[in-house]
Each structure stands twice: as structure tokens, then as C-alpha cells.
C-alpha positions as CSV (number, residue, x, y, z in Angstrom):
1,M,147.2,-24.1,33.5
2,A,144.7,-24.4,30.7
3,D,142.1,-22.6,32.7
4,A,144.4,-19.8,33.9
5,I,143.5,-16.3,32.7
6,H,146.4,-14.4,31.2
7,V,147.0,-10.9,29.8
8,D,150.1,-9.4,28.1
9,G,153.1,-8.2,30.0
10,N,152.0,-4.6,29.9
11,A,149.7,-5.4,32.8
12,L,152.9,-5.5,35.0
13,G,154.0,-2.0,33.8
14,G,153.5,-0.3,37.1
15,L,155.1,-3.0,39.1
16,L,158.1,-3.0,36.8
17,I,158.5,0.8,37.1
18,E,158.4,0.4,40.9
19,A,161.0,-2.4,40.8
20,F,163.4,-0.9,38.3
21,G,162.7,2.8,38.6
22,E,162.0,3.2,34.9
23,E,159.6,2.1,32.2
24,M,160.4,-1.5,31.4
25,T,157.6,-2.9,29.2
26,R,159.7,-1.9,26.1
27,A,162.8,-3.5,27.5
28,R,163.9,-6.6,25.5
29,E,164.8,-9.9,26.9
30,R,166.1,-13.2,25.5
31,C,164.5,-16.4,26.7
32,A,167.1,-18.8,27.9
33,G,164.7,-21.7,27.1
34,C,164.2,-21.1,23.4
35,G,166.2,-18.0,22.5
36,S,163.3,-15.9,21.4
37,I,163.7,-12.1,21.9
38,R,160.7,-10.0,22.9
39,E,159.8,-6.8,24.8
40,L,158.6,-7.5,28.3
41,G,155.2,-6.1,27.4
42,A,154.8,-8.8,24.7
43,L,155.2,-11.7,27.2
44,I,152.3,-13.6,28.6
45,A,151.4,-12.4,32.1
46,Y,149.6,-14.3,34.8
47,T,148.5,-11.9,37.6
48,R,145.9,-13.8,39.7
49,G,148.3,-15.7,41.9
50,P,150.2,-14.7,45.0
51,G,152.8,-13.2,42.7
52,D,152.9,-12.1,39.0
53,V,154.5,-14.3,36.4
54,L,155.8,-13.5,32.9
55,R,156.1,-16.5,30.5
56,C,157.6,-16.9,27.0
57,P,154.8,-17.1,24.4
58,D,156.9,-19.5,22.3
59,C,158.1,-22.1,24.8
60,G,156.2,-21.3,28.0
61,S,159.3,-20.8,30.1
62,I,158.8,-18.8,33.3
63,L,160.9,-15.7,32.6
64,L,160.1,-13.5,35.5
65,V,158.3,-13.9,38.8
66,A,157.5,-10.8,40.9
67,V,156.2,-11.1,44.5
68,R,155.3,-8.2,46.8
69,I,156.6,-8.8,50.3
70,G,155.6,-5.9,52.6
71,D,157.1,-2.8,51.1
72,H,159.5,-4.7,48.8
73,I,159.2,-6.4,45.5
74,R,161.2,-9.6,45.1
75,L,162.1,-10.6,41.5
76,S,163.3,-13.9,40.0
77,A,164.4,-14.0,36.4
78,R,166.1,-17.4,36.1
79,A,165.1,-18.0,32.5
80,V,166.1,-14.6,31.2
81,A,169.4,-14.9,29.3
82,W,169.7,-11.1,29.1
83,L,167.6,-8.0,29.6
84,E,168.2,-4.8,27.6
85,T,166.7,-1.4,28.2
86,S,166.5,1.2,25.6
């Protein structure tokens, strides 16, 4: 993954609005891997694969995976201990 290009989580802003129906880059989450708390927009985003991935900048845990399947967005957030909207 050393050669992978990443951006910040704000790059997934449009997709997150589509999935949740509201602005989510300012929503906070707690990483189940290391316990750090951050806004989704401050996470590390990888967007060049078949899906989009948000990773914890502290421990590298995969916090959210979003895959577009036809008209739907499938989300997996196995390493998110909690998600809080404002």
C-alpha cells in the first residue's frame, strides 16, 4: 500500500450524502482499533479501487468501505466503534 495514492475523507463527501441523506464529513467516529476520535473528513481516503476506503490515520484500521452496486451503495463499517452526527 506504500504506493497507493490517498486523499482526505472529504473526497467521499458526495457519496456519504447519497448514502446517509445528510452531510457526513463532519460526523465523528471512534476507531475500534485504537480508540481515536475524528471527523470522517479527517480520515485517510483511498478512492482508486473498485470501492472507496476510509482508514484511521493513527493505526491504519479500515473504518469504512463503500461500494457502488448498480443504483445502490453498500457500506461496511466494521472497525467503527460509534458514529455521531451533529
